[in-house]
C-alpha positions as CSV (number, residue, x, y, z in Angstrom):
1,X,75.3,88.7,116.9
2,X,73.3,90.2,114.2
3,X,74.7,89.1,110.7
4,X,75.6,91.8,108.2
5,X,73.7,91.4,105.1
6,X,75.7,90.4,102.2
7,X,74.8,91.0,98.5
8,X,76.4,89.9,95.4
9,X,77.8,92.1,92.5
10,X,79.3,91.4,89.1
11,X,82.7,90.6,88.1
12,X,82.5,93.0,85.3
13,X,80.0,95.6,86.8
14,X,79.7,96.3,90.3
15,X,76.4,97.8,89.6
16,X,74.9,94.5,88.9
17,X,73.5,93.3,92.2
18,X,71.5,90.5,93.6
19,X,70.8,88.9,96.9
20,X,72.2,85.5,97.4
21,X,69.1,83.5,96.5
22,X,68.6,85.6,93.4
23,X,72.3,85.2,92.4
24,X,71.8,81.4,92.7
25,X,68.9,81.5,90.5
26,X,70.6,83.4,87.9
27,X,73.7,81.4,87.8
28,X,75.5,84.1,85.9
29,X,75.3,88.0,85.1
30,X,73.5,89.4,82.2
31,X,76.7,90.7,80.9
32,X,78.3,87.4,81.1
33,X,80.2,88.0,84.3
34,X,79.8,86.2,87.5
35,X,78.6,87.1,91.0
36,X,81.0,87.4,93.8
37,X,80.3,88.6,97.4
38,X,80.5,92.5,97.9
39,X,82.7,91.8,100.9
40,X,84.1,89.0,102.7
41,X,82.4,87.9,106.2
42,X,84.1,86.9,109.3
43,X,82.9,84.0,111.2
44,X,81.4,85.3,114.5
45,X,82.8,82.2,116.4
46,X,86.4,81.5,117.1
47,X,88.4,78.8,115.3
48,X,88.5,76.9,118.7
49,X,84.6,77.1,118.9
50,X,84.3,75.9,115.3
51,X,86.5,72.9,115.8
52,X,84.1,71.6,118.1
53,X,81.3,71.3,115.5
54,X,80.3,68.6,113.2
55,X,80.3,69.1,109.6
56,X,76.5,70.1,109.4
57,X,76.7,72.6,112.0
58,X,80.2,74.0,110.6
59,X,78.5,74.4,107.2
60,X,75.8,76.4,109.1
61,X,78.4,78.9,110.7
62,X,79.9,79.2,107.4
63,X,76.9,79.5,104.9
64,X,74.8,81.8,107.1
65,X,77.3,84.5,106.5
66,X,77.1,84.4,102.9
67,X,73.3,83.3,102.3
68,X,71.9,86.3,104.4
69,X,68.6,86.2,102.7
70,X,67.9,82.5,103.9
71,X,66.5,81.9,107.2
72,X,68.1,79.5,109.8
73,X,65.4,77.0,109.4
74,X,65.7,77.4,105.6
75,X,69.5,77.0,105.8
76,X,69.5,74.0,108.3
77,X,67.1,72.1,106.1
78,X,69.1,72.4,102.8
79,X,72.5,71.5,105.0
80,X,70.8,68.4,106.9
81,X,69.4,67.3,103.7
82,X,72.6,67.5,101.6
83,X,75.1,65.9,104.1
84,X,73.5,63.0,105.5
85,X,73.9,59.0,104.8
86,X,74.3,60.0,101.1
87,X,77.9,60.0,102.3
88,X,79.7,56.9,103.5
89,X,81.2,58.6,106.6
90,X,79.7,60.6,109.2
91,X,82.8,63.1,108.9
92,X,81.5,63.9,105.5
93,X,85.1,65.3,104.5
94,X,87.9,63.4,106.6
95,X,91.4,64.1,106.7
96,X,94.1,61.3,106.4
97,X,97.4,61.7,107.5
98,X,99.5,59.9,104.7
99,X,103.2,60.2,103.4
100,X,104.0,63.4,105.5
101,X,101.1,65.1,104.4
102,X,97.4,65.7,105.4
103,X,94.8,64.6,102.6
104,X,91.3,66.1,102.7
105,X,89.0,63.4,101.2
106,X,86.4,64.9,99.2
107,X,85.3,61.8,97.5
108,X,82.8,60.0,100.1
109,X,79.6,61.4,98.5
110,X,77.5,59.3,96.0
111,X,79.4,60.3,93.0
112,X,82.8,59.7,94.7
113,X,84.3,63.1,93.6
114,X,84.5,66.6,95.3
115,X,81.6,68.0,93.3
116,X,79.4,66.2,95.6
117,X,80.5,68.5,98.5
118,X,78.3,71.3,96.9
119,X,76.0,69.8,94.4
120,X,74.6,67.9,97.5
121,X,73.2,71.1,98.7
122,X,72.7,73.1,95.5
123,X,69.1,71.5,94.6
124,X,67.9,72.5,98.0
125,X,69.4,75.9,98.0
126,X,67.8,76.4,94.6
127,X,64.2,75.0,95.5
128,X,64.3,77.4,98.6
129,X,65.4,80.2,96.4
130,X,63.0,79.8,93.8
131,X,60.1,79.8,96.5
132,X,61.6,82.7,98.1
133,X,61.8,84.6,94.8
134,X,58.0,83.5,93.8
135,X,59.6,81.6,90.8
136,X,56.6,80.1,88.8
137,X,58.5,79.0,85.7
138,X,60.7,75.5,85.2
139,X,64.3,75.8,86.1
140,X,66.5,74.4,83.5
141,X,70.0,73.6,84.8
142,X,72.5,73.6,81.8
143,X,75.9,72.0,82.7
144,X,78.9,71.6,81.1
145,X,81.3,68.9,82.7
146,X,84.9,67.6,82.3
147,X,83.8,64.3,84.1
148,X,82.6,64.9,87.7
149,X,80.3,67.8,87.9
150,X,77.7,66.5,85.4
151,X,77.2,63.1,87.5
152,X,77.2,65.1,90.8
153,X,74.6,67.4,89.3
154,X,72.6,64.6,87.8
155,X,72.5,63.0,91.0
156,X,71.5,66.1,93.2
157,X,68.7,67.3,90.6
158,X,67.3,64.1,89.5
159,X,63.4,64.0,89.9
160,X,63.5,67.3,91.8
161,X,60.2,68.9,90.7
162,X,60.1,71.8,88.6
163,X,63.5,71.5,87.4
164,X,65.1,70.0,84.2
165,X,68.8,69.3,83.9
166,X,70.9,68.8,80.7
167,X,74.4,67.9,80.8
168,X,77.2,68.2,78.2
169,X,80.3,66.2,78.5
170,X,83.4,65.5,75.9
171,X,82.3,62.1,74.4
172,X,85.9,61.0,74.2
173,X,87.5,63.0,77.2
174,X,86.2,61.3,80.3
175,X,87.0,57.9,82.1
176,X,85.1,54.8,81.5
177,X,83.4,55.2,85.1
178,X,82.7,58.9,84.7
179,X,80.9,58.4,81.3
180,X,78.9,55.5,82.6
181,X,77.8,57.3,85.8
182,X,76.3,59.9,83.4
183,X,74.9,57.8,80.5
184,X,73.3,55.5,83.0
185,X,71.6,58.1,85.1
186,X,67.9,57.6,86.1
187,X,65.5,60.4,86.3
188,X,62.6,61.6,84.1
189,X,64.1,65.4,84.2
190,X,67.5,64.5,83.3
191,X,69.2,64.8,79.8
192,X,72.9,63.7,79.1
193,X,74.5,64.6,75.9
194,X,78.0,63.9,74.4
195,X,79.7,66.3,72.4
196,X,82.5,65.8,69.7
197,X,84.8,68.2,71.2
198,X,86.3,69.2,74.7
199,X,85.3,70.8,78.1
200,X,86.1,74.2,76.9
201,X,83.9,73.8,73.8
202,X,81.0,72.7,76.1
203,X,81.3,75.3,78.7
204,X,81.6,78.2,76.2
205,X,78.5,77.3,74.5
206,X,76.8,76.9,78.0
207,X,77.9,80.4,79.0
208,X,76.9,81.8,75.5
209,X,73.2,80.5,75.8
210,X,72.8,82.4,79.3
211,X,73.8,85.6,77.6
212,X,71.5,85.1,74.6
213,X,68.7,87.2,75.3
214,X,66.5,86.4,72.4
215,X,66.7,82.4,73.3
216,X,66.1,83.4,77.1
217,X,63.0,85.3,76.4
218,X,61.9,82.9,73.8
219,X,62.0,80.1,76.2
220,X,60.8,82.2,79.2
221,X,57.6,82.6,77.3
222,X,57.4,78.7,77.3
223,X,57.8,78.6,80.9
224,X,61.5,78.1,81.4
225,X,64.3,80.0,82.8
226,X,68.1,78.9,82.8
227,X,70.5,78.3,85.7
228,X,73.7,76.5,86.0
229,X,75.3,73.8,88.4
230,X,78.7,74.5,87.2
231,X,81.0,76.6,89.8
232,X,80.0,79.8,87.8
233,X,77.1,79.7,90.2
234,X,77.7,81.2,93.5
235,X,75.5,78.6,94.9
236,X,78.3,75.9,94.0
237,X,81.2,77.9,95.2
238,X,80.1,79.0,98.6
239,X,79.5,75.7,100.2
240,X,83.1,74.6,99.0
241,X,84.5,77.3,101.6
242,X,83.4,74.9,104.4
243,X,85.5,72.1,103.8
244,X,88.7,74.2,103.9
245,X,87.8,75.2,107.5
246,X,87.2,71.5,108.0
247,X,90.5,70.6,106.8
248,X,92.4,73.1,109.2
249,X,90.2,72.1,112.3
250,X,90.7,68.5,111.4
251,X,94.4,69.0,111.4
252,X,94.2,70.8,114.4
253,X,92.5,67.7,116.1
254,X,95.2,65.4,114.9
255,X,97.9,67.4,116.5
256,X,99.5,68.2,113.0
257,X,98.9,71.9,114.0
258,X,97.9,74.1,116.7
259,X,95.0,76.4,116.0
260,X,96.5,79.7,114.9
261,X,99.1,78.0,112.8
262,X,99.5,78.7,109.1
263,X,99.0,76.0,106.6
264,X,99.8,75.3,102.9
265,X,97.1,74.1,100.6
266,X,97.5,72.0,97.5
267,X,94.6,72.2,95.2
268,X,94.4,70.2,91.7
269,X,92.3,72.4,89.6
270,X,91.5,73.3,86.0
271,X,88.4,75.4,86.2
272,X,89.9,77.3,89.4
273,X,86.7,77.1,91.4
274,X,88.1,74.6,94.1
275,X,91.4,76.6,95.0
276,X,88.9,80.0,94.9
277,X,86.9,78.8,97.5
278,X,89.7,78.0,99.7
279,X,91.2,81.5,98.7
280,X,87.8,83.0,99.9
281,X,88.2,80.9,103.3
282,X,91.6,82.7,103.7
283,X,89.9,86.2,103.0
284,X,87.5,85.0,106.0
285,X,90.4,84.6,108.3
286,X,91.5,81.0,107.7
287,X,95.3,81.0,108.4
288,X,96.7,79.9,105.1
289,X,100.3,80.7,104.0
290,X,100.5,79.5,100.4
291,X,98.1,77.9,98.1
292,X,99.7,75.7,95.5
293,X,97.6,75.6,92.4
294,X,98.4,72.2,90.7
295,X,97.8,71.9,87.0
296,X,98.6,69.0,84.6
297,X,100.0,69.3,81.1
298,X,97.2,71.8,80.3
299,X,99.2,74.1,82.4
300,X,97.5,77.4,81.5
301,X,97.2,78.4,85.2
302,X,100.8,77.6,86.1
303,X,102.0,79.8,83.3
304,X,99.6,82.5,84.5
305,X,100.7,82.6,88.1
306,X,104.7,82.1,86.9
307,X,104.7,84.9,84.1
308,X,101.4,87.0,84.9
309,X,100.2,86.3,81.2
310,X,97.1,84.0,80.6
311,X,97.1,82.4,77.1
312,X,94.5,79.8,76.0
313,X,96.0,79.6,72.4
314,X,97.9,76.5,72.9
315,X,97.5,72.5,72.3
316,X,94.8,71.0,74.2
317,X,96.2,67.8,75.9
318,X,94.0,64.8,76.8
319,X,95.4,63.3,79.9
320,X,94.8,60.8,82.7
321,X,93.4,63.6,85.1
322,X,90.6,64.5,82.6
323,X,88.6,66.7,85.0
324,X,91.6,69.2,84.8
325,X,91.9,69.2,80.8
326,X,90.5,72.7,80.7
327,X,92.1,75.7,79.1
328,X,89.6,78.4,80.0
329,X,89.4,78.7,83.8
330,X,86.3,80.5,84.3
331,X,86.5,81.0,87.9
332,X,89.6,82.8,87.7
333,X,87.4,85.7,86.7
334,X,86.3,86.1,90.1
335,X,89.9,86.4,91.1
336,X,90.6,89.0,88.8
337,X,87.7,91.1,90.1
338,X,88.7,91.0,93.8
339,X,92.2,91.4,93.1
340,X,91.8,94.2,90.4
341,X,88.4,95.6,90.4
342,X,85.5,95.3,88.0
343,X,86.8,97.7,85.4
344,X,90.0,95.8,84.8
345,X,88.3,92.5,84.9
346,X,86.0,93.4,82.3
347,X,88.9,94.7,80.1
348,X,90.9,91.5,80.7
349,X,87.8,89.3,79.7
350,X,87.4,91.3,76.6
351,X,90.8,90.7,75.7
352,X,90.4,87.0,76.4
353,X,87.5,86.7,74.0
354,X,89.3,88.8,71.2
355,X,93.0,87.5,71.3
356,X,92.7,84.6,73.7
357,X,95.0,86.1,76.2
358,X,95.5,88.8,78.9
359,X,98.2,90.0,81.3
360,X,97.8,90.8,84.9
361,X,100.4,90.6,87.7
362,X,99.1,88.8,90.5
363,X,102.6,87.9,92.2
364,X,101.3,89.7,95.6
365,X,98.7,87.0,96.1
366,X,99.6,84.0,98.2
367,X,98.6,81.8,95.3
368,X,101.7,80.0,93.4
369,X,101.3,77.7,90.4
370,X,103.0,74.2,89.8
371,X,102.3,71.5,87.4
372,X,103.0,67.7,86.7
373,X,103.5,65.7,83.5
374,X,101.4,62.7,83.3
375,X,104.8,60.6,83.9
376,X,105.3,62.5,86.8
377,X,101.5,62.0,87.9
378,X,102.3,58.4,87.5
379,X,105.4,58.3,89.6
380,X,103.5,60.1,92.3
381,X,100.7,57.2,92.4
382,X,103.4,54.8,92.6
383,X,105.5,56.6,95.3
384,X,102.6,57.2,97.8
385,X,101.4,53.6,97.5
386,X,104.7,52.2,98.1
387,X,105.4,54.5,100.8
388,X,102.4,53.8,102.9
389,X,99.8,51.7,100.8
390,X,97.5,54.6,100.1
391,X,96.3,55.0,96.5
392,X,95.9,58.4,95.2
393,X,93.8,59.2,92.0
394,X,95.2,60.7,89.1
395,X,94.2,64.2,89.9
396,X,95.3,64.2,93.7
397,X,98.4,62.6,92.5
398,X,98.8,65.9,90.2
399,X,98.6,67.9,93.4
400,X,101.1,65.5,95.3
401,X,103.7,65.8,92.6
402,X,103.2,69.6,92.4
403,X,103.8,69.8,96.2
404,X,106.9,68.0,95.8
405,X,108.0,70.3,93.6
406,X,107.2,73.1,95.4
407,X,108.9,71.7,98.5
408,X,112.0,71.2,96.5
409,X,112.1,74.7,95.1
410,X,111.3,76.6,98.3
411,X,112.3,74.2,101.4
412,X,109.0,75.6,102.7
413,X,108.2,72.9,105.6
414,X,104.7,74.6,106.7
415,X,102.3,71.8,107.4
416,X,100.5,71.0,104.1
417,X,96.9,69.8,103.2
418,X,96.4,68.3,99.9
419,X,92.9,68.5,98.5
420,X,92.1,64.9,97.0
421,X,89.3,65.4,94.5
422,X,88.4,61.8,93.6
423,X,88.4,58.3,94.6
424,X,90.8,56.2,92.6
425,X,88.1,53.8,91.6
426,X,87.1,56.5,88.8
427,X,90.4,56.1,87.2
428,X,91.1,52.5,88.3
429,X,93.3,51.4,85.1
430,X,95.3,54.4,85.2
431,X,96.1,54.4,89.0
432,X,96.9,50.5,88.9
433,X,98.9,51.0,85.8
434,X,101.0,53.6,87.4
435,X,101.4,51.2,90.1
436,X,102.6,48.3,88.3
437,X,102.8,48.2,84.4
438,X,101.5,44.7,84.3
439,X,97.8,46.1,84.6
440,X,98.1,48.4,81.5
441,X,96.9,45.5,79.1
442,X,93.9,44.6,81.6
443,X,90.3,45.7,81.1
444,X,89.1,48.6,83.1
445,X,86.3,47.1,85.3
446,X,87.9,43.5,86.3
447,X,90.6,45.9,87.5
448,X,88.4,47.2,90.1
449,X,88.5,44.0,92.2
450,X,92.4,44.1,92.2
451,X,92.3,47.7,93.2
452,X,90.0,46.5,96.3
453,X,92.5,43.9,96.9
454,X,95.6,46.0,97.0
455,X,94.0,49.1,98.8
456,X,92.0,47.5,101.2
457,X,89.2,50.0,100.4
458,X,86.1,48.4,99.2
459,X,84.6,49.2,95.5
460,X,82.2,52.2,96.5
461,X,78.6,51.1,96.3
462,X,77.6,53.6,94.0
463,X,79.8,52.4,91.2
464,X,79.7,48.8,92.0
465,X,78.5,46.8,88.9
466,X,78.2,50.0,87.1
467,X,79.3,48.3,83.9
468,X,76.0,46.2,83.9
469,X,73.7,49.1,84.3
470,X,71.2,50.3,81.4
471,X,72.7,53.1,79.1
472,X,69.7,55.7,79.1
473,X,71.2,58.4,77.4
474,X,73.1,58.0,74.0
475,X,72.8,61.4,72.2
476,X,76.0,62.5,70.6
477,X,76.2,65.9,68.8
478,X,78.7,68.1,67.1
479,X,80.1,70.8,69.7
480,X,78.4,73.6,67.5
481,X,75.1,72.1,67.9
482,X,74.4,72.5,71.7
483,X,72.3,75.8,71.4
484,X,70.2,74.1,68.7
485,X,69.8,71.0,70.8
486,X,68.9,73.0,74.0
487,X,66.1,74.8,72.0
488,X,64.7,71.6,70.2
489,X,64.7,69.7,73.4
490,X,62.7,72.2,75.8
491,X,60.3,72.9,72.8
492,X,59.6,69.6,71.2
């Protein structure tokens, strides 16, 4: 069957067009918008046929529909090099049946968080795209992180020829493990910078750099071109679609559902990229009844899906689920463009930039918002552990708590998968303190041994002994110094 060619268009201007490889290299549109596929393709294999495939072959069947200017050999090379022994299970993304729900475990990669699912393949996609487009300049990956993207991007791009990577993270807004994962990163092409601010500050500054034509032109003359490893890059988002098919097919394997049944999906999210990938899978025909968008106390997304008004003008809360401590959900822009069109999306983004808010009724979508307080998150960890001995990380616990609220409010007994976004070992102290208050006064790293004991899950090798590794990146800057830092770093 001949594949339809898929191009990419801007969220704010449908006349901005790019092939898949061009969109991956650019990362963001010239007007600040994001790339979206001009249409949603349908798999040329049935769900029954897809259910017989391992993760790499499943990934090929999905990615070939979106990355249509990549050859089969190029795609398979990227996929097979991404999803290999870097993951600690051949299933790559296994599904566990625990506490009456299915749990899609996306933390079996090198950085023990879901960002590995896309950032293991993005470097290969980007290098292939650069070659395909005759790119002769050094690619500079600029990344803002709320904790997990940074390490996963660093791990993927470390020592990749022709690429530099600069990661900005909130100095006081990540867990001890997340911080050490980044500051101990090896690789001569890596640069990690703490900022005195939050994730939104870093993300806004990075997006501004991409649309700073003067700076881009100046650095291009010096041989550099910017791209992104954040989920604003379509090359990050598209690979995430695969694991929603994986979740559905494994639930069928386990006899939880019969192929053709609808499921519900609960996703803990701050930047909206993870849940958006599931929405795209649904647009391709994956049978999903309802997406439950789970927020922590930074519940701007809950308010949006409940009231139709998105308002970032509110206190920023630092929680024990730091990867969701976000008030500006960049990927929501893609949903706005798909649902309301480019002209409306452009207007809404202008309103957000000017006033910090906008309104749009999306009640006709199958996305519903729920949220959990930190106390409810801790209670969810304790409940799941006491019920079946399974330990949730703080972000996945937000999703579990949100699911319980949704169930109580709706009585909807549709079989449900919760997307587990990180290993509990990334948040050891918070997790154990939720299970038993006696752990709250103990030091973070010795508690890893205790978590290993009570969970029966070994400390993941990528973080075993991480507290003893050499700190290689010590720079901390003011939040308004990001642009100047980038320029100085590349021209020194």
